[in-house]
C-alpha positions as CSV (number, residue, x, y, z in Angstrom):
1,M,0.0,0.0,0.0
2,R,2.8,2.4,0.9
3,K,4.5,1.7,-2.5
4,I,1.1,2.5,-4.3
5,V,0.7,5.7,-2.3
6,G,4.2,6.6,-3.1
7,V,3.8,6.1,-6.8
8,V,0.6,8.2,-6.8
9,G,2.4,11.0,-5.0
10,V,5.1,11.0,-7.6
11,L,2.6,11.1,-10.5
12,A,0.8,14.0,-8.8
13,A,4.0,15.9,-8.4
14,L,4.9,15.3,-12.0
15,A,1.4,16.4,-13.2
16,A,1.7,19.7,-11.3
17,G,5.3,20.4,-12.6
18,P,6.4,22.7,-15.4
19,A,5.3,21.8,-18.9
20,E,8.3,20.2,-20.8
21,A,6.7,18.8,-23.9
22,R,7.8,19.3,-27.5
23,S,10.8,21.5,-28.2
24,L,11.1,23.8,-31.1
25,S,13.3,21.2,-32.8
26,A,10.6,18.6,-32.3
27,I,8.0,20.9,-33.7
28,K,10.1,21.6,-36.8
29,Q,10.8,17.9,-37.2
30,D,7.1,17.1,-37.0
31,G,6.2,19.9,-39.3
32,T,3.3,21.1,-37.3
33,L,2.7,23.8,-34.7
34,R,-0.3,22.9,-32.4
35,V,-2.0,26.1,-31.2
36,G,-4.7,25.9,-28.5
37,L,-7.6,28.2,-28.9
38,T,-10.8,28.3,-26.8
39,G,-13.0,29.6,-29.7
40,D,-15.2,31.6,-27.3
41,Y,-13.4,34.9,-26.9
42,A,-13.9,37.3,-29.7
43,P,-12.2,39.1,-31.3
44,Y,-9.3,36.7,-30.5
45,S,-11.0,33.5,-31.5
46,L,-14.6,32.5,-32.1
47,R,-15.9,29.0,-33.1
48,L,-18.9,29.4,-35.5
49,P,-22.0,27.0,-35.5
50,D,-20.5,25.1,-38.5
51,G,-17.4,24.3,-36.5
52,T,-15.0,26.7,-38.2
53,I,-13.1,29.1,-36.1
54,K,-12.3,32.7,-36.9
55,G,-10.6,35.7,-35.2
56,A,-7.4,37.6,-35.0
57,D,-5.4,34.8,-33.3
58,V,-6.5,32.3,-35.9
59,V,-4.8,34.5,-38.4
60,M,-1.8,35.1,-36.1
61,A,-1.4,31.4,-35.5
62,G,-1.0,30.8,-39.2
63,E,1.5,33.6,-39.4
64,L,3.6,32.2,-36.5
65,A,3.6,28.8,-38.0
66,K,4.7,30.2,-41.3
67,A,7.6,32.0,-39.6
68,L,8.7,28.7,-37.9
69,G,8.5,27.0,-41.3
70,V,5.7,24.6,-40.3
71,R,2.0,24.2,-40.8
72,V,-0.5,25.1,-38.1
73,E,-3.1,22.8,-36.3
74,I,-5.7,24.5,-34.3
75,V,-6.4,22.5,-31.0
76,P,-9.7,23.2,-29.2
77,T,-9.4,23.9,-25.5
78,T,-11.3,25.6,-22.8
79,W,-10.4,28.2,-20.1
80,K,-11.2,25.5,-17.5
81,T,-8.8,22.9,-19.1
82,L,-6.3,25.3,-20.6
83,K,-3.6,24.5,-18.0
84,D,-4.2,20.7,-17.9
85,D,-4.2,20.7,-21.7
86,L,-0.7,22.3,-21.8
87,L,0.6,19.9,-19.1
88,S,-0.7,16.9,-21.0
89,D,0.9,18.0,-24.3
90,R,-2.3,18.6,-26.2
91,Y,-0.8,21.8,-27.7
92,D,2.4,23.7,-28.1
93,V,1.3,27.3,-27.8
94,A,-2.0,28.8,-26.4
95,M,-3.2,31.9,-28.0
96,G,-6.6,33.8,-28.0
97,G,-6.3,36.4,-25.2
98,V,-4.5,34.4,-22.5
99,T,-3.9,36.5,-19.4
100,V,-0.5,36.3,-17.8
101,T,-0.9,34.9,-14.2
102,P,1.7,33.5,-11.7
103,D,0.1,30.1,-11.7
104,R,0.3,29.8,-15.4
105,A,3.9,31.2,-15.5
106,S,4.9,28.5,-13.0
107,V,4.2,25.7,-15.6
108,G,4.9,27.3,-19.0
109,D,6.6,30.2,-20.7
110,F,4.9,33.4,-21.6
111,S,5.9,35.5,-24.6
112,V,6.4,39.2,-24.6
113,P,3.1,40.9,-24.0
114,V,0.6,41.2,-26.9
115,L,-1.2,44.0,-25.1
116,T,-2.3,45.3,-21.7
117,D,-6.0,45.1,-20.8
118,G,-8.2,45.2,-17.7
119,K,-11.5,44.0,-16.3
120,R,-14.5,46.2,-17.0
121,P,-18.3,45.7,-16.7
122,I,-20.7,45.2,-19.6
123,V,-24.4,46.0,-18.9
124,R,-27.6,46.8,-20.6
125,C,-27.3,50.3,-21.9
126,S,-30.0,51.6,-19.5
127,D,-27.6,50.6,-16.6
128,K,-24.4,52.0,-17.9
129,D,-24.3,54.7,-15.2
130,R,-25.5,52.3,-12.4
131,F,-22.6,49.8,-12.1
132,I,-19.5,52.0,-12.2
133,S,-17.5,50.5,-9.3
134,I,-16.9,47.2,-7.6
135,K,-19.0,48.4,-4.7
136,D,-22.0,49.1,-7.0
137,I,-21.8,45.5,-8.3
138,D,-21.1,43.7,-5.0
139,K,-24.7,43.8,-3.7
140,P,-27.1,40.9,-3.0
141,E,-29.6,42.2,-5.5
142,V,-27.2,42.4,-8.4
143,R,-27.0,39.4,-10.6
144,V,-23.5,38.8,-12.0
145,V,-22.9,36.2,-14.7
146,V,-19.4,34.7,-15.3
147,N,-17.9,32.0,-17.5
148,P,-16.0,29.3,-15.5
149,G,-12.4,28.4,-15.2
150,G,-10.5,31.6,-16.2
151,T,-9.6,35.0,-14.8
152,N,-13.1,36.3,-15.1
153,Q,-14.2,33.7,-12.5
154,R,-11.2,34.5,-10.4
155,F,-12.0,38.2,-10.4
156,A,-15.7,37.6,-9.6
157,D,-14.8,35.2,-6.7
158,A,-12.4,37.7,-5.3
159,N,-14.5,40.9,-5.6
160,F,-18.2,40.0,-5.5
161,P,-18.7,38.0,-2.3
162,H,-22.2,39.6,-1.7
163,A,-23.5,39.7,-5.2
164,S,-25.5,36.9,-6.7
165,V,-22.9,35.3,-8.9
166,R,-23.9,32.6,-11.4
167,L,-21.7,30.5,-13.6
168,F,-22.7,30.2,-17.3
169,P,-20.7,27.6,-19.2
170,D,-21.0,29.0,-22.8
171,N,-18.9,32.1,-23.1
172,R,-20.2,32.6,-26.7
173,A,-23.8,33.0,-25.4
174,I,-23.2,34.5,-22.0
175,F,-23.8,38.1,-23.2
176,K,-27.4,37.2,-24.0
177,E,-27.9,36.6,-20.3
178,V,-27.4,40.3,-19.7
179,A,-29.0,41.5,-22.9
180,E,-32.2,39.5,-22.3
181,G,-32.4,40.5,-18.6
182,R,-31.5,37.2,-16.9
183,A,-28.3,38.9,-15.4
184,D,-27.3,42.5,-14.7
185,V,-23.5,42.5,-15.2
186,M,-20.7,40.6,-16.7
187,V,-17.1,41.7,-15.9
188,T,-14.6,40.7,-18.4
189,D,-11.6,42.1,-20.3
190,G,-12.0,45.5,-21.9
191,T,-11.3,44.1,-25.4
192,E,-14.3,41.8,-25.1
193,V,-16.5,44.5,-23.6
194,D,-15.8,46.8,-26.4
195,Y,-16.3,44.1,-29.0
196,Q,-19.6,42.9,-27.5
197,S,-20.9,46.4,-27.2
198,R,-20.3,47.0,-30.8
199,L,-21.9,43.7,-31.8
200,N,-25.0,44.4,-29.6
201,A,-25.1,48.2,-30.2
202,G,-28.0,49.9,-28.4
203,V,-28.6,46.9,-26.1
204,L,-25.3,46.3,-24.4
205,C,-22.9,49.0,-23.4
206,P,-19.6,49.4,-21.4
207,A,-20.4,50.6,-17.9
208,A,-19.2,54.2,-17.5
209,V,-16.3,53.2,-15.1
210,P,-13.6,55.8,-14.7
211,E,-11.0,53.2,-15.4
212,A,-10.5,49.4,-15.6
213,F,-10.8,47.6,-12.3
214,N,-7.3,46.1,-12.8
215,K,-4.6,45.7,-15.3
216,N,-3.3,42.5,-16.9
217,D,-1.0,41.5,-19.8
218,K,-2.2,39.2,-22.6
219,A,0.5,36.9,-24.1
220,L,1.2,33.7,-25.9
221,W,1.6,30.8,-23.5
222,M,3.8,27.8,-24.4
223,T,5.5,24.7,-23.3
224,R,8.8,25.3,-21.5
225,D,11.6,25.4,-24.1
226,P,14.0,28.4,-24.4
227,A,14.4,28.0,-28.2
228,L,10.7,28.0,-28.7
229,K,10.2,31.1,-26.5
230,A,13.0,32.9,-28.3
231,A,11.5,32.2,-31.7
232,V,8.0,33.2,-30.7
233,D,9.3,36.3,-29.0
234,E,11.2,37.3,-32.2
235,W,8.3,36.8,-34.4
236,L,5.8,38.5,-32.1
237,S,8.1,41.6,-31.4
238,K,8.3,42.1,-35.2
239,T,4.6,41.5,-35.7
240,L,3.7,44.0,-32.9
241,K,6.1,46.6,-34.2
242,S,4.8,46.4,-37.8
243,G,1.2,46.8,-36.5
244,A,0.0,43.6,-38.1
245,Y,-1.3,42.3,-34.8
246,A,-3.3,45.4,-34.1
247,K,-4.7,45.3,-37.7
248,A,-5.8,41.7,-37.2
249,L,-7.6,42.6,-34.0
250,A,-9.3,45.6,-35.6
251,K,-10.4,43.6,-38.6
252,A,-11.8,40.7,-36.4
253,A,-13.7,43.3,-34.3
254,E,-15.5,44.7,-37.4
């Protein structure tokens, strides 16, 4: 029994350790870069009803693969399984608006930041002047809706102990909960707030907050390999400097 427990403990420790899967040389030898995308976070990536996926990071994934001299393979993942999928070697690089966090940095490498964003509320337009602070939202009568597994849920758990917080599993449909009156507020990254407000003009609006509730960097997240990180950083730095990434985001947000 002790031997079995010991083996289980070792396996658990290995599972929690840093991701050391395919190296850049292995990726090039295979000829395929596997890019993890959630497909539920426009304008970065959005899976359509027919199963195809579009968005700025779909385009950028192809460009990164081209720069590495390989083809791209899009691997579906979720915010809830993002870390486990990296650790289990399901993909090489995660894209699609991944927030830099200490727990993620402990098991994989982040690229140079793509952009800096922050959490803001999106509400029905009639409520845009009502929910302008965390204190305004954190009340028992306020219905907050949040998608599970990512930094949105972490933020809600940490800041809204008194509000009525409800998990909603489909981030592609979650904004209908606010628009159709089944929830009052969703707090997410500003890029998504602005995109969904344009998509649902006249119905959903950014709350008139004086500034974002916090600040966080978005980056590419990858398996631990210095050569892979160096190659990704080199490509990304050039792409950001040329304005190509910003153009891809703007086009995806149209």
